[in-house]
C-alpha positions as CSV (number, residue, x, y, z in Angstrom):
1,M,-208.8,-20.4,-25.9
2,P,-208.5,-22.8,-22.6
3,K,-208.3,-21.2,-19.4
4,A,-204.7,-21.4,-17.6
5,A,-204.7,-23.0,-14.3
6,P,-204.4,-20.8,-11.5
7,D,-200.6,-21.2,-10.2
8,D,-201.0,-18.3,-7.7
9,D,-199.8,-19.6,-4.3
10,L,-202.1,-17.1,-2.4
11,L,-205.0,-19.1,-3.2
12,K,-203.4,-22.3,-2.0
13,P,-204.5,-23.7,1.4
14,T,-201.4,-23.4,3.6
15,L,-202.7,-24.7,7.0
16,D,-201.5,-28.2,8.2
17,E,-204.7,-30.6,8.9
18,R,-203.9,-30.4,12.4
19,Y,-205.4,-26.9,12.3
20,D,-208.7,-27.7,10.5
21,S,-211.4,-27.1,12.9
22,A,-213.4,-29.9,11.7
23,T,-210.6,-32.4,12.8
24,V,-209.8,-30.8,16.2
25,A,-213.4,-30.8,17.0
26,A,-213.8,-34.5,16.3
27,G,-212.1,-35.3,19.5
28,G,-215.3,-34.7,21.2
29,A,-214.8,-33.2,24.8
30,A,-213.3,-29.8,25.4
31,P,-209.6,-30.0,25.6
32,W,-207.5,-28.0,28.1
33,D,-205.3,-25.1,27.5
34,P,-201.7,-26.3,26.7
35,E,-200.1,-23.3,28.5
36,S,-202.0,-24.0,31.7
37,M,-201.1,-27.7,31.4
38,V,-197.3,-27.0,31.7
39,F,-198.1,-25.9,35.5
40,A,-200.4,-28.7,36.1
41,T,-198.2,-31.6,34.8
42,F,-195.3,-30.1,36.8
43,F,-197.3,-31.5,40.0
44,S,-198.5,-34.5,38.5
45,L,-194.8,-36.2,37.7
46,P,-194.1,-38.0,34.5
47,L,-196.6,-40.8,34.3
48,G,-199.5,-38.4,35.1
49,A,-198.1,-35.7,32.7
50,G,-197.9,-38.0,30.0
51,V,-201.5,-39.3,30.5
52,L,-202.9,-35.8,30.5
53,Y,-201.2,-34.9,27.4
54,A,-202.3,-38.0,25.5
55,I,-206.1,-37.3,26.8
56,N,-205.5,-33.7,25.4
57,Y,-204.5,-35.0,22.1
58,R,-207.3,-37.4,21.8
59,R,-209.6,-34.5,22.5
60,L,-207.9,-32.4,20.0
61,G,-208.9,-35.1,17.3
62,Q,-205.2,-36.4,17.1
63,P,-205.4,-40.1,18.1
64,R,-201.8,-40.9,16.6
65,A,-200.2,-38.3,18.5
66,A,-201.9,-39.5,21.7
67,L,-200.9,-43.0,21.1
68,F,-197.1,-41.8,20.6
69,T,-197.3,-39.6,23.5
70,L,-198.6,-42.6,25.7
71,L,-196.0,-44.9,24.5
72,G,-193.1,-42.4,25.2
73,T,-194.4,-41.6,28.4
74,C,-194.1,-45.3,29.2
75,V,-190.6,-45.6,27.7
76,F,-189.5,-42.8,29.9
77,V,-191.0,-44.0,33.1
78,L,-189.6,-47.6,32.8
79,G,-186.2,-45.8,32.0
80,A,-186.6,-43.4,35.1
81,L,-187.1,-46.7,37.1
82,A,-184.4,-48.6,35.4
83,G,-182.0,-45.5,36.3
84,A,-183.4,-45.5,39.9
85,W,-182.7,-49.0,40.2
86,W,-179.2,-48.9,38.8
87,L,-178.5,-46.1,41.1
88,T,-179.9,-48.0,44.2
89,V,-178.3,-51.2,43.3
90,D,-174.9,-50.4,42.0
91,G,-174.6,-47.6,44.7
92,A,-173.4,-44.8,42.4
93,K,-173.8,-41.9,44.6
94,A,-171.9,-39.7,42.9
95,T,-173.9,-39.5,39.8
96,R,-177.3,-39.3,41.4
97,P,-177.7,-35.6,41.3
98,Y,-176.6,-35.5,37.9
99,V,-179.1,-38.1,37.2
100,R,-181.8,-36.4,38.8
101,L,-181.1,-32.9,37.0
102,A,-181.1,-34.9,33.7
103,L,-184.5,-36.4,34.3
104,T,-185.8,-32.9,35.2
105,A,-184.5,-31.2,32.4
106,L,-185.6,-34.0,30.1
107,G,-189.0,-33.8,31.6
108,F,-189.3,-29.9,31.4
109,I,-188.1,-29.9,27.5
110,T,-190.4,-32.7,26.8
111,V,-193.5,-30.8,28.2
112,T,-192.6,-27.6,26.7
113,L,-192.2,-29.4,23.3
114,L,-195.7,-31.3,23.9
115,S,-197.5,-27.9,25.0
116,R,-196.1,-26.0,21.8
117,H,-197.1,-28.9,19.5
118,Q,-200.6,-28.8,21.1
119,K,-200.7,-24.8,20.8
120,G,-201.7,-24.7,17.2
121,P,-204.6,-27.3,17.1
122,F,-205.8,-25.8,20.2
123,R,-205.9,-22.3,18.9
124,A,-207.6,-23.6,15.7
125,W,-210.5,-25.3,18.2
126,S,-210.6,-22.2,20.3
127,N,-211.0,-19.9,17.0
128,A,-214.0,-22.2,16.0
129,G,-215.8,-21.0,19.2
130,G,-214.5,-23.7,21.8
131,E,-213.8,-22.8,25.4
132,A,-210.9,-24.3,27.3
133,R,-211.9,-27.1,30.1
134,S,-210.2,-26.6,33.6
135,I,-207.4,-28.8,34.5
136,T,-207.4,-28.7,38.1
137,L,-209.3,-31.7,39.1
138,A,-207.6,-33.6,36.2
139,A,-204.1,-32.6,37.5
140,V,-205.0,-33.6,41.1
141,L,-206.4,-36.9,40.0
142,A,-203.1,-37.6,37.9
143,F,-200.8,-36.4,40.8
144,V,-202.7,-38.9,43.2
145,G,-202.8,-41.6,40.7
146,N,-199.1,-41.4,40.0
147,V,-198.1,-41.4,43.6
148,L,-200.1,-44.6,44.2
149,A,-198.4,-46.1,41.0
150,F,-195.0,-45.2,42.6
151,I,-195.8,-46.5,46.0
152,L,-196.8,-49.8,44.4
153,L,-193.8,-49.9,42.6
154,A,-191.7,-49.3,45.5
155,A,-193.7,-52.1,47.4
156,L,-193.0,-54.4,44.7
157,A,-189.1,-53.6,44.6
158,V,-188.9,-54.1,48.5
159,W,-190.8,-57.5,48.2
160,L,-188.5,-58.5,45.3
161,T,-185.4,-57.7,47.1
162,D,-186.5,-59.0,50.7
163,G,-187.5,-62.2,48.7
164,S,-183.9,-62.7,47.2
165,K,-182.4,-63.0,50.9
């Protein structure tokens, strides 16, 4: 009599491949704790925050998520710059507080979702014996780099508007 195939769901793997400790460890360097990233990215502004989350995805062995995070960050920053330009050029002063509030809320929601998405793979990496890397230096560098990028963009905008007169 042939053996019946096991149909017990208890023995089937249930974890997503993102939680495989071998996949997570393939990122190389130690990742940052996603919960500490929420506070650090608050001060590193949108561009710096997106880059930090993309780096952490890469360290967690998820290059596709890192690419999507980086592309999404670029789209978000370009949209924010376009919104700032629109408010400046069109002089829509009445809507400025609402736009700022919407951008802040969107940034907070995005950071919260990214941290939740990274929490599972980070927990798998941590359960495999890994220790989180400190994010303090990276957050300071992201903040400084983001401020420098916005200063350059502001200088470019001033140069372009003065050149049109």
